[in-house]
N, C-alpha and C positions, 0 to 999 in steps of 0.2 A: 666503189670509188674509194680513193685514198681520203682518209679523215684527218682533219687537222684542227688544233686548238689555237692556231695563229690566225687571227681574223684578217690581218692586213694582206697576207700573202695567200690565204686559203684559196682563192679562185684559181691562182696559177699553179698551185701544188699538183693537182691531179693531172693537168696538162704536162707538167715537167716529168712526173713519174711514168706517165703513159709513153713518153719518149723512150723510156727504158723498159717497157713492157710490163709495168707494175701497175696493177689496177686495184689491188686490195691491200692496204697497209695502214698501220697506225702511225700518225705523224705528230710530233710534238716539238715546240721551238727549243733549240739549245741556248742556254744563257752565255752571256759574254760576247765580246767581239763588237767592234764598232764600224766594221767595214762591210762584211757580208751578212746576209741573212742565213742562219743555219738552223737545220732541223734534224732531229732524230727520226729515222724511218725503220719501223719494224714490219717486215714482210715474211709472215711465217716465223721461222726460227732465226731468220738472218736479220742483222742490224746494218744499217747504212747511215751515212751522213748526206743530206741533201743541202746544197748551198745555192742561193741566188747570188751570183758574183757581182761585186761592185762594178759599175761602168767605168770606174777609173783604170781598170785593168784591160789590156788588149785580150781578145779571145785566144791569140796565139800563145799565151802562157800555158795553156792546157798541153800543148806539144812538149813545152819544157818539162812540165810536171810528169807527164807520161814517161819521157825519156829518162828522167831522174829516178822515178820510183821503179821502173823496170830494172835500172842498173843496181839500185840498192838491193832489190830482191834477189837479183843474180849473185850479190856478194854476201847474202845471208843476213841482211839487216832488216829489222822489223820496220814495216812502213805500210801505210794506206796505199790503195791503187785506185785510179779512176776507172769506173765502169763505162763501157762503151754504149752509146744509145743503139737502137734497133738498126740504125743505118751505119753503125761503126764509128761515129764521131765521139770524141771525149767530152763533149758537152752538148746540151739541148739549147738551140736558139729559138726563143719564143717571141722574137721580134720586139715589139713595144713592151712585152712582159718580161724581158731580160734574158740573160744567159744563165743557165742552170747546169750544175754538174752533180754526179752522184759518186760517192766514194765508199770504200769498204771501211768499216768502223774499227780503229785500232783499240784494244783494251787499254785502259790506263786512265790516270787522273792528272789534270793540270792544275796548276797554282798561279795566282797572279803575282805572288812575291816569292822570293827565295829567302827562307828563314833559317838555313843552317848550312855550314861549310860542307858537309857531306853531300847535300842536295847540290850545291854549286859544283863540287868535284865530280860527281856522277853525270850531271848534265854536261859538263865541259868534256868529259871523256866521250860521251856519246857524240857531241859535235865533232870531236877529233876523229872518230871512226867514220862519221858521216863524210867529212872532208877527204879522208883517206881512201874510202870506197869509191868516190866520184873522181879521184885524181885522173884516172884513165878514161873518163867518159869523153866520147867523141860525139858531140852534138852542137849543131849551130843554134844557139839559143835565139828565140824570137823576141822582139822588143816587148817590154813589160807594159808600156803605156804610161810609166811614171819614172821620175828620175830616181835613182838609187845610189845614195851616198856619193853625190857629186857636189863636193864642198864649194868649188868656186862658183857653181851654178846657183847654189842657195845663197851665197854672199852677194852675187849680183841681183837676185831676186829681192833680197832685203833693201838694197839701194833703190831698186826700181819702186818698191812699195812706198818708201819714204818720199820719193819724187811724186808718186800718184796720189797720195792721201794726206796732204798737209793740213786738212781740216778735220781729219778723224779725231774722235774724242780721246783716243788713246795715244795720239801722235806724240805728245811731248814726252811721255814716259817710254814709249818705244824708241823714239830718236835717242834718248840719253842712253839707253841699253845698247842700241845699235852702234853708237860710237865706241863703246867698250868692246863689243863683238868684233867689229871691224879692225880696231887697233889690235886685238888679240890675234886675229886672223894673219896679221902680217908677221907674226913670230912662228907660224906653223912651219914645219919643215917641208921641203919638196919631196913628196913621195911618188912622183911620177916614175914610171919604168919598172915597178915591182911586178912580179908574176901575177897573173889574174887566175884565181883559183875558182873551181865551182863551188858555190856556197849557198846557204840557205837564204840569206839576204834579210831576214827579218827575225833575228833571235830574241825576241821578247820572252820572258821566262814562262808565260803560259802557252808558248808554242812548243814546249817540252812536256811529253807525257811521262808519268811516273808509275811505278808500282808502290804500294805502301801508302803511308800517310804523310801529309805535310809536316815537316820538322823532324821526321824520324830518321835516325842514323841509317835504317834499312831502306830508305827511299832509293830506288834504282831507277834511273832514267832509262826508258825503253824505246822511245820514238819520237821523231820531230814531226810536227803537223804544220799546216798552212804553208805550203810550198809555192805560193804565187810569185815570190820574189827570187826564186832559184835563177842564178845567173853566174857570170864570171866577173869578180871584182877582186881587188887585193885583199889579202887576209887581215891586214890591220883593221879595215873598215868593218868586216864581219865580226871580228872579236871585240873591237871597240863598241859595236852596237849591242853585243851581248853583255859585256860588262856594265854598260851605262844602264842596262835594264836590271841585271841581276844584283848588282852591288849597291844600288841606291836604295836604302831601307825606306825612304819616304815615298818612293814611287814617282811616276811621271807627272801626276797632277798635284803635285805640291810645289810651292814657290821656293822652298829651301830643301836642298839635296842632303843626304847623309850617306857618304860613301864608306862602306863597310870593308876595311882592308882584309879582314879574315876571310870574307866571301871572295874577294879578288885573289888572294893567295890560293885558296882552294881551287878555284876555277882555273887559274893559270897552271898550277901543278897537274891538275886532272887532265887538262888539255894536252900539255907537252908530254905527259907521261903516256898517253894513249895514241899520240899521233905516229903514224908509220910512214909518212912522207918526209923527205929531207927538206929542210928550210935552209937557204942560203944565208950567210952572215947579215946581209942587208935586210933581207925579208924578216929574219929573226928579231933584228934590232928595231924594225918598223913597229912591231907589236906594242912597244912601249908608248907609241903615239897614238894608238887606236882610240883610247878613252878620251884623250884630249881632243883629237880632231872631230869625233862623232858627236860628243857633247857640245862642242862649239857649233858645228854644223847644224844640229837640231835647234840650238838656241836661235840661230839665224833664221831657219825655216819657220819656227813657231812665231818669232817676232814678225816676220813678213806676213804670215797668215793672220795675225792679230789685226794688222791694218787692212788686210784684203777681206776680213770677215769670212775666212775660207777654212774649213776643216770638214773633211768628209764624214766625221762621226763624233761631232761635239756632243758633251753630255749636257742636256738641258735641265737635269735634275739638280746639278751641282752649279751650273754657270748660267748667267743670263743671256749670253751670246757666244757665238763661235770666236769673236775677238777676245772676250774675257777668258774663254778656256785656253786659248792659245797664249795669251799674255802670261798666265800662270805657268804654262809649259815652258815658255821662253825663259822666264826667271829661274825655274827649277833646273833647266839644263845649263844655264850660265852659272848657277851656284855649283853644279856638278863639275863644270869646267874648272873653276877656281880650285876646288878640292882636288881634282885630277893633277893640276900644276903643283899643288902644295905636297902631293905624295909621289911626284914623279921619280925622285931618286929611289924611293923604296920600291916602287913598281918595277923599275929597271933592275934592281937586285933580284926581285922574285922571278923576273923572266930570264935571268942569266945573262943580262947584257952588260956591256962595258961602254959607258958613254960619259 
């Protein structure tokens, strides 16, 4: 039977692997990640990644992942692939014990933070190749089960949370921040009608795998992982989400952001230099709005979640509750939004726009 050092999920792991015909393997938990449970699986000389998929996602995402990874492989890009179960499905449904999937393991190392412009440049060039390779993908994407970069919906959720939780211990603080968020949202441009591209959807820096070591100028981005959110959305939202993760030196769990314009410049130049699809003038100009829109959207989302006491992976080692974790995240993203506004003219120049 498969052996595991993970006590919580150990009873389910042998059943999950048996669905793939694996009955003898070494299994150990993989660090990081607040959404899925992930495990390294060594079966003979072959390494896999086994994941128990969070129930926030629809099982239909696996059809999306399979279509995207097969297309990337056909275009010569390095990617993991989903392994089929013995019945040919892209995941194993264990009922009350969850949805499980098995992937090939891509060599490489991931980092929680971007520490050098060359890392940002290489990662962004990889994202450009990813977008370019998927530009002609014909696939009807299945619903994700979550809202992906729907800024108006997150603003409405914030207003509903304020109405629903007037007695919450964080209410006064959240309400004051919400006033600023909602006021700032009224200044956002109308970006409806832009092309919807096939994107990764969650370009946190640790979803990029590298060769080499962190901070090294030789660090080369080789593959993107965690493709749960692959779908079609406007490009400004995809890149805005990347920049808010890569270019904030303080990270997502700090109440004060630190926008590093060296990292932004390297990422923008790396992306535009490697992109092989043509962007129209309006779409190109919208990229300057990405960081503003996504940082403000996330400030609204985290502020609402602070009152709702909801976060699917809050960190109890650092925060006393989901509300406290989300309050810190909300402050950090609004701090990043303010810095984005302060650097807007410089970012437009870097992106080659004229506004």
